[in-house]
C-alpha positions, 0 to 999 in steps of 0.5 A, spaced: 546 469 552 541 473 555 534 473 551 531 480 550 524 480 552 521 475 548 519 470 554 512 472 557 513 473 565 510 467 569 507 473 574 501 476 575 496 477 569 498 484 569 505 483 568 503 477 562 499 482 559 504 488 559 509 483 556 505 481 550 503 489 549 511 490 549 512 484 544 506 487 539 508 495 540 514 495 543 518 494 537 517 493 529 515 486 527 519 483 521 517 484 514 516 477 513 511 476 518 507 482 514 508 478 507 505 472 510 499 476 514 498 480 507 498 473 503 493 470 508 489 477 508 488 477 501 485 471 500 480 472 506 478 479 503 477 475 496 473 470 499 469 476 503 468 480 497 473 482 492 481 482 492 485 487 495 485 494 492 487 501 494 487 506 488 479 505 486 477 507 493 482 513 493 479 515 486 472 515 489 475 520 494 477 525 488 471 523 484 467 526 490 471 532 491 471 534 484 463 533 484 462 537 490 466 543 487 462 542 481 468 541 477 465 534 474 458 531 474 459 524 475 455 518 478 459 516 484 457 512 490 458 516 497 465 514 500 462 512 506 459 506 502 464 505 497 467 498 499 474 500 497 473 507 500 471 504 507 477 499 506 482 505 505 479 509 511 480 503 515 487 502 513 488 509 515 485 508 522 488 502 523 495 505 522 494 511 526 491 506 532 498 502 531 502 508 531 499 511 537 499 504 541 507 504 539 507 511 542 510 513 534 504 518 532 507 525 531 505 530 526 511 530 521 512 536 517 515 537 511 519 543 507 516 546 501 521 542 496 518 535 499 511 537 499 512 539 492 515 532 491 509 529 494 504 533 489 508 531 483 509 523 486 502 523 488 499 526 481 504 521 477 501 515 482 494 517 480 496 517 473 499 510 473 494 507 477 489 510 471 493 507 466 494 500 469 487 500 472 490 499 479 496 501 483 501 497 486 496 493 490 490 492 485 494 492 479 500 488 481 499 484 487 492 482 487 492 482 479 498 477 479 495 473 485 488 473 480 493 470 474 492 476 470 498 477 466 497 484 467 500 483 474 507 481 472 507 486 466 506 492 471 511 489 476 516 490 470 514 497 469 514 498 477 521 496 477 524 500 472 520 506 474 523 505 481 530 505 478 528 512 474 525 515 481 531 513 485 536 516 479 532 522 480 533 522 487 540 521 487 541 527 482 537 531 486 542 530 492 548 530 488 547 536 484 541 540 486 543 546 491 536 549 494 536 554 499 534 553 506 527 555 506 526 550 501 529 544 503 530 545 511 526 542 516 518 542 516 515 547 522 509 542 523 511 538 529 518 539 529 519 540 536 516 533 537 511 530 542 510 532 549 511 527 554 504 528 557 502 526 549 506 520 549 503 517 555 496 518 553 498 515 546 496 508 547 489 510 550 487 514 544 490 508 540 485 503 543 480 508 543 480 509 535 480 501 534 474 501 539 471 506 535 472 503 528 469 496 531 463 500 534 462 503 527 463 496 524 457 494 528 453 500 526 454 498 518 452 491 520 446 494 524 444 498 517 445 491 513 451 494 510 455 487 513 460 487 507 462 494 509 463 492 516 467 486 514 471 491 510 472 496 515 475 491 520 479 488 514 482 495 513 483 496 521 487 489 521 491 491 515 493 498 517 496 495 524 500 490 520 503 495 515 505 500 521 508 495 525 512 491 519 513 498 515 510 494 509 511 498 503 512 497 496 517 503 495 522 499 499 521 492 495 522 495 489 527 501 490 531 499 496 535 493 493 538 498 488 539 504 493 542 500 499 542 492 497 537 491 503 531 486 500 527 484 506 521 488 503 522 485 497 522 478 500 516 479 504 512 482 498 514 475 494 512 471 499 505 474 500 504 474 493 506 466 493 501 465 498 495 469 495 496 466 489 495 459 491 489 461 495 486 465 489 487 459 484 483 455 489 478 460 489 477 461 482 479 453 480 473 451 485 468 456 482 467 459 488 469 466 485 469 468 477 475 467 473 475 474 470 475 477 477 481 482 477 484 480 470 485 487 468 484 489 461 491 493 461 495 488 458 500 490 456 501 497 454 497 500 460 500 496 465 507 497 463 506 504 462 502 505 468 507 501 472 513 505 470 509 512 471 507 509 478 514 507 480 517 514 479 511 517 483 511 512 489 519 514 489 518 521 489 513 521 494 516 516 499 510 511 499 506 507 494 498 507 494 498 502 501 504 505 504 501 512 503 495 511 507 499 508 513 504 513 513 499 518 513 495 515 519 502 516 522 502 523 521 506 524 515 504 531 512 508 530 505 503 523 505 497 527 506 499 531 500 501 525 496 494 522 497 490 528 496 494 529 489 493 521 488 485 522 489 485 528 484 489 526 479 486 519 478 479 521 478 480 527 473 485 522 468 481 516 468 475 521 466 479 524 461 481 517 458 474 514 458 471 521 455 477 521 449 476 513 448 483 512 449 481 507 455 480 502 450 487 502 447 490 500 453 490 493 452 486 487 453 485 482 459 489 475 459 488 470 464 494 465 464 490 459 465 486 460 458 493 459 455 497 454 459 492 451 464 491 452 472 497 448 474 502 451 469 499 458 471 500 457 478 507 454 477 509 460 473 507 465 478 511 462 484 517 461 479 517 468 477 516 470 485 522 465 487 526 468 481 525 475 484 526 473 491 533 469 489 535 475 485 534 480 490 537 475 496 543 475 491 544 482 490 543 483 498 549 479 499 553 481 493 551 488 492 552 488 485 545 492 483 546 497 488 547 504 485 553 508 487 
């Protein structure tokens, strides 16, 4: 059997580098690689400063914009200094660079109907993230890794919300007849990139990565070493997400839509790896036990996950998925991220001012109730059951919605 491009040539160095480049950016990486890498990166991020999150950085953008236009007057840290904002900007930059290096960057327009779904979906994600004190990353992935019971509860809400969102999409396709001007192809970028631009894309992508690394050195030069590290982490996360097509929408929706479970297995694998590292860091007192133990068990996490799950299904991207897809040039996700930022900012402010934020739940740290080993084992078993259930469905297709 002929092998296809996995063996490096034994010729000159240039040929070896070209083969390595094709291996990295000539084809997509398997989803499980993303799961392993994100599990490891999550541990490293926690050791560097704090666990991986997205929503509070996006909300920071909304806070800044609403302050700028005098809608609100709240104290905020500037987006270029807010740690999660810097991480998020790195993700967008890394995804954009990876798409360019793979010659996949293209400003992809969307019809008005899809843009409206981006508005609704992004707004629902902002509301859901405010209720659960985190998105699919901070409220589920990192919270579960931190042994917070709010994480698994949000997982349940995300799953139910994704199924409801899928039902809405099926209803849309089956029963909603829209005029062509509403649902037709978007105009922006509809012709596709020119051949000249395709040839130049790798150079531009390399330039973006170089600029990001230089900016990290600038941060470090101004004694913002933590931000410098987070920017580099963000660039790495963006590259890996774009190359693996890693997205929580796929993890929660695809088993019920197509039966495919590659993304689900990758997320479960990433959480197991991340949880092992988080548990050690907390157990050894390298990090505080209460970090990312959310005060949203159980009402906030369940309701927030449900709302967020519907929103990410409608918009076509979760919090992290929206960032890397925006970096690829998807206009619909630009709209979704903007609405996510504004709704998260305004709704969180309303929750705080109305006092309802105190009624969303309480913090439940699993080791306080079952001990460290049993808490770790519980998360591993939960992820193992999720993995096996979705693998079974992948083979039998019993949960696929007709």
